[in-house]
VEXNU-400784 format. One record per residue (C-alpha): z, x, y; chain; residue number from 1. Coordinates in nm, 4 decimals, decimal comma, m for minus. Layout:
BEGIN
+----------+----------+----------+------+-----+
|        z |        x |        y | unit | pos |
+----------+----------+----------+------+-----+
|        Z |        X |        Y |    A | NUM |
...
+----------+----------+----------+------+-----+
# end
This chain:
BEGIN
+----------+----------+----------+------+-----+
|        z |        x |        y | unit | pos |
+----------+----------+----------+------+-----+
|  m0,2322 |  m0,5831 |   1,5881 |    A |   1 |
|  m0,3288 |  m0,3636 |   1,8701 |    A |   2 |
|  m0,2172 |  m0,0137 |   1,9240 |    A |   3 |
|  m0,0616 |   0,1096 |   2,2341 |    A |   4 |
|  m0,2201 |   0,4336 |   2,3913 |    A |   5 |
|   0,0220 |   0,6227 |   2,6208 |    A |   6 |
|  m0,0414 |   0,8414 |   2,9144 |    A |   7 |
|  m0,0972 |   1,2055 |   2,8139 |    A |   8 |
|   0,2476 |   1,3013 |   2,9938 |    A |   9 |
|   0,2779 |   1,6103 |   2,7584 |    A |  10 |
|   0,0858 |   1,7886 |   2,4818 |    A |  11 |
|   0,2587 |   1,5791 |   2,1948 |    A |  12 |
|   0,1721 |   1,2343 |   2,3902 |    A |  13 |
|  m0,1966 |   1,3422 |   2,4300 |    A |  14 |
|  m0,4250 |   1,1915 |   2,1888 |    A |  15 |
|  m0,1681 |   1,0176 |   2,0224 |    A |  16 |
|  m0,0960 |   0,6078 |   1,9903 |    A |  17 |
|   0,1381 |   0,3858 |   1,8433 |    A |  18 |
|   0,1823 |   0,0440 |   1,7084 |    A |  19 |
|   0,2240 |  m0,2113 |   1,9526 |    A |  20 |
|   0,4752 |  m0,4151 |   1,7798 |    A |  21 |
|   0,3676 |  m0,7189 |   1,9557 |    A |  22 |
|   0,3410 |  m0,9638 |   1,6492 |    A |  23 |
|   0,7150 |  m0,9023 |   1,5720 |    A |  24 |
|   0,9613 |  m1,1954 |   1,6287 |    A |  25 |
|   1,2865 |  m1,0115 |   1,4986 |    A |  26 |
|   1,3932 |  m0,6845 |   1,5110 |    A |  27 |
|   1,7337 |  m0,6323 |   1,3183 |    A |  28 |
|   1,6713 |  m0,6857 |   0,9468 |    A |  29 |
|   1,8586 |  m0,9364 |   0,7296 |    A |  30 |
|   2,1817 |  m0,7697 |   0,5705 |    A |  31 |
|   2,1648 |  m0,9700 |   0,2741 |    A |  32 |
|   1,8295 |  m0,8102 |   0,1884 |    A |  33 |
|   1,8475 |  m0,4354 |   0,2635 |    A |  34 |
|   1,9864 |  m0,1677 |   0,0603 |    A |  35 |
|   2,0181 |   0,1989 |   0,0767 |    A |  36 |
|   1,7317 |   0,4280 |  m0,0934 |    A |  37 |
|   1,8436 |   0,7581 |  m0,1797 |    A |  38 |
|   1,6309 |   1,0281 |  m0,0624 |    A |  39 |
|   1,5229 |   1,2993 |  m0,3256 |    A |  40 |
|   1,2370 |   1,4979 |  m0,1391 |    A |  41 |
|   1,0210 |   1,4946 |  m0,4364 |    A |  42 |
|   1,2786 |   1,6568 |  m0,6937 |    A |  43 |
|   1,3854 |   1,5267 |  m1,0146 |    A |  44 |
|   1,7323 |   1,5395 |  m1,1789 |    A |  45 |
|   1,7236 |   1,9210 |  m1,1954 |    A |  46 |
|   1,6429 |   1,9840 |  m0,8581 |    A |  47 |
|   1,2676 |   2,0975 |  m0,9323 |    A |  48 |
|   1,0048 |   1,9585 |  m0,7110 |    A |  49 |
|   0,7776 |   1,7361 |  m0,8986 |    A |  50 |
|   0,5865 |   1,5654 |  m0,5943 |    A |  51 |
|   0,4870 |   1,8182 |  m0,3352 |    A |  52 |
|   0,5084 |   1,7460 |   0,0411 |    A |  53 |
|   0,7924 |   1,5319 |   0,0582 |    A |  54 |
|   1,1153 |   1,5766 |   0,2399 |    A |  55 |
|   1,3139 |   1,4937 |   0,5513 |    A |  56 |
|   1,2381 |   1,1967 |   0,7408 |    A |  57 |
|   1,4102 |   0,9311 |   0,9691 |    A |  58 |
|   1,6961 |   0,7302 |   0,8019 |    A |  59 |
|   1,5701 |   0,3774 |   0,6899 |    A |  60 |
|   1,7019 |   0,0846 |   0,5033 |    A |  61 |
|   1,4929 |  m0,0270 |   0,2090 |    A |  62 |
|   1,3906 |  m0,3971 |   0,2603 |    A |  63 |
|   1,4077 |  m0,5839 |  m0,0924 |    A |  64 |
|   1,0396 |  m0,7446 |  m0,0829 |    A |  65 |
|   1,0127 |  m1,0079 |  m0,3466 |    A |  66 |
|   0,6525 |  m0,9299 |  m0,4891 |    A |  67 |
|   0,6850 |  m1,2004 |  m0,7739 |    A |  68 |
|   0,7664 |  m1,5405 |  m0,5706 |    A |  69 |
|   0,8742 |  m1,6924 |  m0,8536 |    A |  70 |
|   1,0604 |  m2,0126 |  m0,6945 |    A |  71 |
|   0,7680 |  m2,2320 |  m0,8014 |    A |  72 |
|   0,6717 |  m2,5572 |  m0,5989 |    A |  73 |
|   0,9597 |  m2,4809 |  m0,3424 |    A |  74 |
|   0,8524 |  m2,4915 |   0,0140 |    A |  75 |
|   0,9474 |  m2,1959 |   0,2107 |    A |  76 |
|   0,9708 |  m2,1930 |   0,5823 |    A |  77 |
|   0,8750 |  m1,8597 |   0,7814 |    A |  78 |
|   1,1738 |  m1,7735 |   0,9892 |    A |  79 |
|   1,0497 |  m1,4266 |   1,1421 |    A |  80 |
|   0,8005 |  m1,1692 |   1,1112 |    A |  81 |
|   0,9528 |  m0,8125 |   1,1019 |    A |  82 |
|   0,8832 |  m0,4492 |   1,0790 |    A |  83 |
|   0,9101 |  m0,2668 |   0,7438 |    A |  84 |
|   0,9722 |   0,1160 |   0,7979 |    A |  85 |
|   0,8752 |   0,1625 |   0,4412 |    A |  86 |
|   0,5092 |  m0,0022 |   0,4667 |    A |  87 |
|   0,2327 |  m0,0515 |   0,6845 |    A |  88 |
|   0,1877 |  m0,4285 |   0,6786 |    A |  89 |
|   0,4515 |  m0,6843 |   0,8197 |    A |  90 |
|   0,6857 |  m0,8558 |   0,6096 |    A |  91 |
|   0,8040 |  m1,2040 |   0,6583 |    A |  92 |
|   1,1443 |  m1,3495 |   0,6354 |    A |  93 |
|   1,1184 |  m1,6888 |   0,4644 |    A |  94 |
|   1,4025 |  m1,9425 |   0,3749 |    A |  95 |
|   1,3579 |  m2,1756 |   0,0522 |    A |  96 |
|   1,4504 |  m2,5722 |   0,0657 |    A |  97 |
|   1,7702 |  m2,4704 |  m0,1308 |    A |  98 |
|   1,8821 |  m2,2066 |   0,1260 |    A |  99 |
|   1,7863 |  m1,8886 |  m0,0402 |    A | 100 |
|   1,6307 |  m1,6320 |   0,2072 |    A | 101 |
|   1,3526 |  m1,3646 |   0,0999 |    A | 102 |
|   1,1409 |  m1,1190 |   0,2130 |    A | 103 |
|   0,7487 |  m1,1431 |   0,1513 |    A | 104 |
|   0,4458 |  m0,9850 |   0,2670 |    A | 105 |
|   0,2974 |  m1,1240 |   0,5497 |    A | 106 |
|  m0,0714 |  m1,2101 |   0,5728 |    A | 107 |
|  m0,2814 |  m1,1826 |   0,9044 |    A | 108 |
|  m0,2046 |  m1,4917 |   1,1553 |    A | 109 |
|   0,1085 |  m1,6473 |   0,9512 |    A | 110 |
|   0,2966 |  m1,8369 |   1,2234 |    A | 111 |
|   0,6713 |  m1,8670 |   1,2542 |    A | 112 |
|   0,7723 |  m2,2059 |   1,1506 |    A | 113 |
|   0,4922 |  m2,2681 |   0,8772 |    A | 114 |
|   0,5429 |  m2,3592 |   0,5488 |    A | 115 |
|   0,4203 |  m2,1750 |   0,2479 |    A | 116 |
|   0,4540 |  m2,2299 |  m0,1154 |    A | 117 |
|   0,4074 |  m2,0634 |  m0,4726 |    A | 118 |
|   0,3039 |  m2,2724 |  m0,7618 |    A | 119 |
|   0,1724 |  m2,2294 |  m1,1168 |    A | 120 |
|  m0,0673 |  m2,5311 |  m1,0438 |    A | 121 |
|  m0,3359 |  m2,6002 |  m0,8094 |    A | 122 |
|  m0,2334 |  m2,6230 |  m0,4568 |    A | 123 |
|  m0,3720 |  m2,6133 |  m0,1014 |    A | 124 |
|  m0,5553 |  m2,2897 |  m0,0713 |    A | 125 |
|  m0,4262 |  m2,1638 |   0,2774 |    A | 126 |
|  m0,3227 |  m1,8130 |   0,3947 |    A | 127 |
|   0,0128 |  m1,7516 |   0,2279 |    A | 128 |
|   0,0026 |  m1,9725 |  m0,0473 |    A | 129 |
|   0,0426 |  m1,8086 |  m0,3972 |    A | 130 |
|  m0,1115 |  m1,9433 |  m0,7378 |    A | 131 |
|  m0,2869 |  m1,7941 |  m1,0356 |    A | 132 |
|  m0,6084 |  m1,6950 |  m0,9977 |    A | 133 |
|  m0,7723 |  m1,9725 |  m1,2144 |    A | 134 |
|  m0,6625 |  m2,2071 |  m0,9553 |    A | 135 |
|  m0,8270 |  m2,0095 |  m0,6546 |    A | 136 |
|  m1,1562 |  m2,1024 |  m0,4911 |    A | 137 |
|  m1,4302 |  m1,8328 |  m0,5695 |    A | 138 |
|  m1,4959 |  m1,6178 |  m0,2854 |    A | 139 |
|  m1,1387 |  m1,6166 |  m0,1072 |    A | 140 |
|  m0,9626 |  m1,3081 |  m0,0046 |    A | 141 |
|  m0,6443 |  m1,2393 |  m0,1894 |    A | 142 |
|  m0,3780 |  m1,0034 |  m0,1727 |    A | 143 |
|  m0,0527 |  m0,8968 |  m0,3702 |    A | 144 |
|  m0,2416 |  m0,9663 |  m0,7044 |    A | 145 |
|  m0,0580 |  m0,9158 |  m1,0442 |    A | 146 |
|  m0,1855 |  m0,7051 |  m1,3321 |    A | 147 |
|   0,0323 |  m0,8692 |  m1,5735 |    A | 148 |
|   0,1514 |  m1,2337 |  m1,5662 |    A | 149 |
|   0,5247 |  m1,2446 |  m1,4222 |    A | 150 |
|   0,5289 |  m0,8604 |  m1,3434 |    A | 151 |
|   0,4806 |  m0,8984 |  m0,9621 |    A | 152 |
|   0,1982 |  m0,8309 |  m0,7487 |    A | 153 |
|   0,0713 |  m0,4327 |  m0,7836 |    A | 154 |
|  m0,2763 |  m0,4674 |  m0,6283 |    A | 155 |
|  m0,4092 |  m0,4956 |  m0,2573 |    A | 156 |
|  m0,0427 |  m0,4369 |  m0,0837 |    A | 157 |
|  m0,1499 |  m0,2142 |   0,2013 |    A | 158 |
|  m0,1878 |  m0,2975 |   0,5625 |    A | 159 |
|  m0,5097 |  m0,4724 |   0,6584 |    A | 160 |
|  m0,6155 |  m0,4986 |   0,2743 |    A | 161 |
|  m0,7326 |  m0,7761 |   0,0394 |    A | 162 |
|  m0,9349 |  m0,8166 |  m0,2643 |    A | 163 |
|  m1,1831 |  m1,0923 |  m0,3178 |    A | 164 |
|  m1,2109 |  m1,3294 |  m0,6242 |    A | 165 |
|  m1,5694 |  m1,2944 |  m0,7579 |    A | 166 |
|  m1,5672 |  m1,5163 |  m1,0593 |    A | 167 |
|  m1,3622 |  m1,6922 |  m1,3159 |    A | 168 |
|  m1,4959 |  m1,6845 |  m1,6918 |    A | 169 |
|  m1,3260 |  m1,7431 |  m1,9990 |    A | 170 |
|  m0,9582 |  m1,6018 |  m1,9996 |    A | 171 |
|  m1,0205 |  m1,3602 |  m1,6988 |    A | 172 |
|  m1,1010 |  m1,3490 |  m1,3532 |    A | 173 |
|  m1,3093 |  m1,0547 |  m1,1739 |    A | 174 |
|  m1,2042 |  m0,9505 |  m0,8527 |    A | 175 |
|  m1,3348 |  m0,6926 |  m0,6110 |    A | 176 |
|  m1,0661 |  m0,4613 |  m0,5079 |    A | 177 |
|  m1,0954 |  m0,2732 |  m0,1766 |    A | 178 |
|  m1,1937 |   0,0355 |  m0,3003 |    A | 179 |
|  m1,5083 |  m0,1539 |  m0,4430 |    A | 180 |
|  m1,4170 |  m0,1668 |  m0,7984 |    A | 181 |
|  m1,4778 |  m0,5026 |  m0,9604 |    A | 182 |
|  m1,2117 |  m0,5661 |  m1,2387 |    A | 183 |
|  m1,1425 |  m0,8215 |  m1,4975 |    A | 184 |
|  m0,7790 |  m0,9612 |  m1,4943 |    A | 185 |
|  m0,5948 |  m1,2402 |  m1,6933 |    A | 186 |
|  m0,6559 |  m1,5575 |  m1,4810 |    A | 187 |
|  m0,2753 |  m1,6481 |  m1,5436 |    A | 188 |
|  m0,1882 |  m1,3713 |  m1,2837 |    A | 189 |
|  m0,0619 |  m1,4804 |  m0,9434 |    A | 190 |
|  m0,2185 |  m1,3991 |  m0,6245 |    A | 191 |
|  m0,1487 |  m1,4883 |  m0,2507 |    A | 192 |
|  m0,4369 |  m1,6122 |  m0,0224 |    A | 193 |
|  m0,5065 |  m1,4200 |   0,2575 |    A | 194 |
|  m0,5495 |  m1,0942 |   0,4409 |    A | 195 |
|  m0,2413 |  m0,8676 |   0,4657 |    A | 196 |
|  m0,0990 |  m0,8225 |   0,8355 |    A | 197 |
|  m0,1243 |  m0,5181 |   1,0594 |    A | 198 |
|  m0,4966 |  m0,4000 |   1,0168 |    A | 199 |
|  m0,5160 |  m0,1819 |   1,3015 |    A | 200 |
|  m0,2535 |   0,0471 |   1,1313 |    A | 201 |
|  m0,5437 |   0,2659 |   1,0203 |    A | 202 |
|  m0,6260 |   0,3561 |   1,3845 |    A | 203 |
|  m0,3112 |   0,4924 |   1,4649 |    A | 204 |
|  m0,3145 |   0,8757 |   1,5795 |    A | 205 |
|  m0,0161 |   1,0439 |   1,5061 |    A | 206 |
|  m0,0631 |   1,3304 |   1,7820 |    A | 207 |
|   0,1913 |   1,5821 |   1,6633 |    A | 208 |
|   0,3241 |   1,7403 |   1,3630 |    A | 209 |
|   0,6723 |   1,6061 |   1,4403 |    A | 210 |
|   0,5954 |   1,2380 |   1,4068 |    A | 211 |
|   0,4515 |   1,3253 |   1,0588 |    A | 212 |
|   0,7939 |   1,4631 |   0,9690 |    A | 213 |
|   0,9708 |   1,1799 |   1,0951 |    A | 214 |
|   0,7617 |   0,9931 |   0,8323 |    A | 215 |
|   0,8846 |   1,2027 |   0,5501 |    A | 216 |
|   0,5924 |   1,4052 |   0,5086 |    A | 217 |
|   0,6132 |   1,7991 |   0,5061 |    A | 218 |
|   0,3385 |   2,0172 |   0,5887 |    A | 219 |
|   0,0240 |   2,0862 |   0,3488 |    A | 220 |
|  m0,0383 |   2,4719 |   0,3368 |    A | 221 |
|  m0,3747 |   2,6103 |   0,2153 |    A | 222 |
|  m0,3740 |   2,7785 |  m0,1148 |    A | 223 |
|  m0,5769 |   3,0667 |   0,0056 |    A | 224 |
|  m0,2873 |   3,1435 |   0,2572 |    A | 225 |
|  m0,0389 |   3,1677 |  m0,0179 |    A | 226 |
|   0,0572 |   3,4475 |  m0,2846 |    A | 227 |
|  m0,1007 |   3,4766 |  m0,6190 |    A | 228 |
|   0,2112 |   3,3792 |  m0,8098 |    A | 229 |
|   0,2180 |   3,0433 |  m0,5941 |    A | 230 |
|  m0,1374 |   2,9335 |  m0,6031 |    A | 231 |
|  m0,4667 |   2,9984 |  m0,7889 |    A | 232 |
|  m0,6635 |   3,0656 |  m0,4437 |    A | 233 |
|  m0,3587 |   3,3211 |  m0,3198 |    A | 234 |
|  m0,3694 |   3,6921 |  m0,2621 |    A | 235 |
|  m0,6044 |   3,8914 |  m0,0924 |    A | 236 |
|  m0,6134 |   4,0295 |   0,2631 |    A | 237 |
|  m0,6146 |   3,8119 |   0,5482 |    A | 238 |
|  m0,8006 |   3,4458 |   0,5332 |    A | 239 |
|  m0,9724 |   3,5575 |   0,1915 |    A | 240 |
|  m1,1967 |   3,3123 |  m0,0142 |    A | 241 |
|  m1,0755 |   3,1572 |  m0,3323 |    A | 242 |
|  m1,1874 |   3,4782 |  m0,5543 |    A | 243 |
|  m1,4288 |   3,4788 |  m0,8448 |    A | 244 |
|  m1,3486 |   3,1264 |  m0,9745 |    A | 245 |
|  m1,5842 |   2,8415 |  m1,0729 |    A | 246 |
|  m1,4754 |   2,6386 |  m0,8142 |    A | 247 |
|  m1,1560 |   2,4791 |  m0,6122 |    A | 248 |
|  m0,8280 |   2,4513 |  m0,8128 |    A | 249 |
|  m0,5107 |   2,2855 |  m0,7436 |    A | 250 |
|  m0,1685 |   2,4739 |  m0,7510 |    A | 251 |
|  m0,1338 |   2,3835 |  m1,1398 |    A | 252 |
|  m0,4918 |   2,5421 |  m1,2097 |    A | 253 |
|  m0,7055 |   2,2413 |  m1,2575 |    A | 254 |
|  m1,0201 |   2,1721 |  m1,0923 |    A | 255 |
|  m1,0229 |   1,9952 |  m0,7617 |    A | 256 |
|  m1,2621 |   1,8330 |  m0,4966 |    A | 257 |
|  m1,5548 |   1,6328 |  m0,6873 |    A | 258 |
|  m1,4214 |   1,6565 |  m1,0295 |    A | 259 |
|  m1,3200 |   1,3169 |  m1,2066 |    A | 260 |
|  m0,9234 |   1,3171 |  m1,2962 |    A | 261 |
|  m0,9440 |   0,9663 |  m1,4812 |    A | 262 |
|  m0,8478 |   1,0064 |  m1,8102 |    A | 263 |
|  m1,1594 |   0,9268 |  m2,0562 |    A | 264 |
|  m1,1527 |   0,6410 |  m2,2535 |    A | 265 |
|  m0,8553 |   0,5249 |  m2,0763 |    A | 266 |
|  m0,7166 |   0,1873 |  m2,2320 |    A | 267 |
|  m0,7961 |  m0,0030 |  m1,9056 |    A | 268 |
|  m1,1580 |   0,0884 |  m1,9053 |    A | 269 |
|  m1,2618 |  m0,2138 |  m2,0797 |    A | 270 |
|  m1,1340 |  m0,4220 |  m1,7761 |    A | 271 |
|  m1,3401 |  m0,2545 |  m1,5094 |    A | 272 |
|  m1,6600 |  m0,4262 |  m1,4630 |    A | 273 |
|  m1,8223 |  m0,2038 |  m1,2018 |    A | 274 |
|  m1,6670 |   0,1267 |  m1,0973 |    A | 275 |
|  m1,6020 |   0,2290 |  m0,7462 |    A | 276 |
|  m1,8767 |   0,4912 |  m0,7664 |    A | 277 |
|  m2,1276 |   0,2621 |  m0,8396 |    A | 278 |
|  m2,1888 |   0,2220 |  m0,4481 |    A | 279 |
|  m2,1995 |   0,5840 |  m0,4051 |    A | 280 |
|  m2,4878 |   0,5950 |  m0,6830 |    A | 281 |
|  m2,6845 |   0,3203 |  m0,5028 |    A | 282 |
+----------+----------+----------+------+-----+
# end
């Protein structure tokens, strides 16, 4: 959906934009499908920060999105397209023929009143339908892709994202992920056909620090501005360089910027057909 640009009535409004929300058909969430998600501000059960730059944020309910969609061969009617404050993509409120309501990730262009279905057999390959990779025509765009059959979708779940089915050979199907990586996945894994909604979210300019704090993101301070006991880059007078180090380091003393952090000989390496770095090399 397009974004809204306001007049620069203040310094905070200047060079900022927001989501237009013109695609929403319902504003209040379904009460039976929300829950309270306790904030931990990136801290563990001992109060120690394990994930930096988290804290604060506006109050919000967590929407119970169904990433599995295991009501097979049961048509569902799309009742509304809603906003989810916990993700960039839109969610759709659907009602199955047995009366059960559920939230699912909404693909781009899904109209209210349309029917979608999830099946373990081959069904019509239209946007919103979900089925195993082995039954999806090669070349189609898919999202909410499973890595393990029955576990629920884990890949291509961000706003405007999609993967592409490249081929199906033997027990595996090959898909091209948004990063450019080509990966082999068990062909019994489910995927939804289409491209996820709200592709223009990447064009939003947040404009001021306060809007980032409302999202629950705390500021990131440069290591060279810290003390030596807080960061390897810290210390010195004024805006000092990083010192006599071979290269940039993280706060934990590990190499940063340009260094591969993926574990060598990881168990899932055998499923990577083409690395996302292959494009950069070419």
